[in-house]
C-alpha positions as CSV (number, residue, x, y, z in Angstrom):
1,M,-8.1,9.6,4.8
2,K,-11.9,9.4,4.3
3,T,-13.2,6.0,3.5
4,A,-16.6,5.1,2.0
5,L,-17.8,1.7,3.2
6,I,-20.4,0.9,0.6
7,V,-22.9,-1.9,1.5
8,I,-24.4,-3.2,-1.7
9,D,-28.0,-4.5,-1.8
10,M,-28.1,-6.3,1.6
11,Q,-31.9,-6.6,1.1
12,T,-34.3,-9.3,2.3
13,D,-34.9,-10.7,-1.2
14,F,-31.1,-11.3,-1.8
15,I,-30.5,-12.8,1.6
16,D,-33.4,-15.2,2.4
17,G,-36.1,-14.1,0.0
18,A,-36.9,-14.5,-3.7
19,L,-33.2,-14.6,-4.7
20,G,-31.7,-15.6,-1.4
21,T,-28.7,-18.1,-1.0
22,P,-27.0,-19.9,1.9
23,E,-23.9,-18.0,1.0
24,A,-25.8,-14.6,1.4
25,Q,-27.2,-15.7,4.8
26,K,-23.7,-16.8,5.9
27,I,-22.1,-13.3,5.3
28,L,-24.8,-11.3,7.2
29,P,-23.1,-11.5,10.6
30,Y,-19.7,-10.4,9.1
31,V,-21.3,-7.5,7.2
32,K,-23.2,-6.4,10.3
33,E,-19.8,-6.3,12.2
34,Q,-18.1,-4.2,9.5
35,V,-21.1,-1.8,9.4
36,A,-21.2,-1.6,13.2
37,N,-17.4,-0.7,13.2
38,A,-17.7,1.8,10.4
39,S,-20.7,3.6,12.1
40,K,-18.4,4.5,15.0
41,D,-15.6,5.8,12.8
42,S,-15.9,9.5,11.9
43,D,-13.6,9.0,9.0
44,T,-15.9,6.5,7.3
45,L,-18.9,7.4,5.2
46,L,-21.4,4.6,5.4
47,V,-23.4,4.1,2.1
48,F,-26.2,1.5,1.5
49,T,-27.4,0.8,-2.0
50,Q,-30.9,-0.7,-2.5
51,D,-31.9,-2.6,-5.7
52,T,-35.2,-1.0,-6.4
53,H,-37.8,-2.2,-8.9
54,T,-41.5,-1.5,-9.5
55,E,-44.5,-3.8,-10.1
56,D,-43.8,-3.7,-13.8
57,Y,-40.4,-5.4,-13.2
58,L,-41.1,-8.5,-15.5
59,S,-41.6,-6.1,-18.5
60,T,-38.3,-4.5,-18.1
61,A,-35.0,-5.6,-19.9
62,E,-33.7,-7.1,-16.6
63,G,-37.0,-8.8,-15.8
64,K,-37.0,-10.4,-19.2
65,K,-33.6,-12.0,-18.5
66,L,-34.1,-12.6,-14.9
67,P,-37.9,-13.3,-14.5
68,V,-37.9,-13.4,-10.7
69,P,-39.7,-10.5,-9.2
70,H,-37.5,-9.1,-6.4
71,C,-36.9,-5.9,-4.4
72,I,-40.2,-4.5,-5.5
73,K,-40.6,-1.2,-3.6
74,P,-42.1,-1.1,-0.9
75,Q,-42.5,-4.8,-0.3
76,D,-40.7,-6.5,2.5
77,G,-38.1,-8.1,0.1
78,W,-37.1,-4.6,-1.0
79,K,-36.1,-3.6,2.5
80,I,-32.6,-3.7,4.0
81,S,-31.9,-6.6,6.3
82,P,-33.5,-5.9,9.7
83,E,-30.1,-6.6,11.2
84,L,-28.5,-3.7,9.2
85,L,-31.5,-1.4,9.4
86,P,-30.4,0.5,12.6
87,Y,-27.2,1.6,10.9
88,T,-29.0,3.2,8.0
89,K,-30.2,6.1,10.2
90,D,-26.9,8.2,9.6
91,A,-26.0,6.6,6.3
92,V,-26.4,7.6,2.8
93,I,-29.1,5.4,1.1
94,I,-29.1,5.1,-2.7
95,E,-32.0,3.5,-4.5
96,K,-30.9,2.0,-7.8
97,P,-33.0,0.6,-10.6
98,T,-30.2,-1.3,-12.2
99,F,-27.0,-3.1,-11.3
100,G,-24.7,-0.1,-11.0
101,S,-25.7,3.1,-9.4
102,I,-25.0,6.3,-11.5
103,A,-25.6,8.3,-8.3
104,L,-22.9,6.4,-6.3
105,P,-19.9,8.3,-7.6
106,E,-21.4,11.7,-6.7
107,A,-22.4,10.5,-3.2
108,V,-18.8,9.5,-2.4
109,K,-16.9,12.2,-4.3
110,D,-15.3,13.5,-1.1
111,C,-13.9,10.1,-0.1
112,D,-10.4,9.0,-0.7
113,R,-10.9,5.2,-0.7
114,F,-13.8,2.9,-1.3
115,V,-14.5,-0.5,0.2
116,L,-17.4,-2.5,-1.1
117,L,-19.2,-5.5,0.4
118,G,-22.6,-7.1,-0.1
119,L,-24.6,-8.8,-2.8
120,C,-24.2,-10.1,-5.4
121,T,-20.4,-10.1,-6.1
122,D,-21.0,-11.1,-9.7
123,I,-23.7,-8.6,-10.6
124,C,-24.1,-5.4,-8.5
125,V,-20.9,-5.4,-6.5
126,I,-18.7,-5.7,-9.6
127,S,-20.9,-3.1,-11.5
128,N,-20.4,-0.5,-8.7
129,A,-16.8,-1.3,-8.2
130,M,-16.0,-0.8,-11.9
131,L,-18.1,2.5,-11.9
132,L,-16.0,3.8,-9.0
133,K,-12.8,2.8,-10.7
134,A,-13.8,4.5,-13.9
135,F,-14.8,7.7,-12.1
136,Y,-11.9,7.8,-9.7
137,P,-8.9,5.8,-11.4
138,E,-6.4,7.1,-8.9
139,R,-8.4,6.3,-5.7
140,P,-8.1,2.9,-4.2
141,V,-11.2,0.7,-4.7
142,A,-11.3,-2.5,-2.6
143,I,-13.7,-5.4,-2.2
144,D,-14.1,-7.1,1.3
145,S,-14.5,-10.6,-0.1
146,K,-15.5,-12.1,3.2
147,G,-18.5,-9.7,3.1
148,C,-19.6,-10.7,-0.3
149,A,-21.6,-13.5,-1.9
150,G,-22.4,-14.2,-5.5
151,V,-25.2,-16.0,-7.3
152,T,-23.1,-19.2,-7.0
153,P,-19.7,-19.7,-5.2
154,Q,-18.0,-20.1,-8.6
155,S,-19.4,-16.8,-10.0
156,H,-18.4,-15.0,-6.9
157,E,-14.8,-16.3,-7.4
158,N,-15.0,-15.3,-11.1
159,A,-16.1,-11.8,-10.3
160,L,-13.3,-11.4,-7.7
161,E,-10.7,-12.5,-10.4
162,A,-12.2,-10.1,-12.9
163,M,-12.0,-7.2,-10.4
164,K,-8.5,-8.1,-9.5
165,M,-7.5,-7.8,-13.2
166,C,-9.0,-4.3,-13.3
167,Q,-6.8,-3.2,-10.4
168,I,-9.5,-3.4,-7.7
169,D,-8.0,-4.7,-4.4
170,I,-9.5,-7.8,-3.0
171,L,-9.3,-8.0,0.8
């Protein structure tokens, strides 16, 4: 069984940059451990998504509702965490201009199972989990909750509950 380990937006701006949180910083060692293990497993496809915006971010629909410039390519905040960067060498990298990646389902089409972790549970993790569930309703989609953090602890928990109701497994 081929598994896709999908690391959502573990970028500097979401960890300790413009939109960083203590919860995001706290999960980084766990995420690194999961990624390191997956990188040694030939039956696991390692995928990283990267929230990617341009200098005109504040004039976009998202920027008008969240007026905090973040993940502006190629600024430092856009980059994947330095602790995870070595594992991106042999991984699939997907830049995405919005919460869910329309390229993700195609990138993981040969996988039988999907496990997601990363940031933010209540925005990008849930968006990508729901996309995968819609594209592949008969394949298991799971969230590694120890490797996720939300905008707030409460919104993290709310997102996990919402995904559970949509038959996404919460690990």
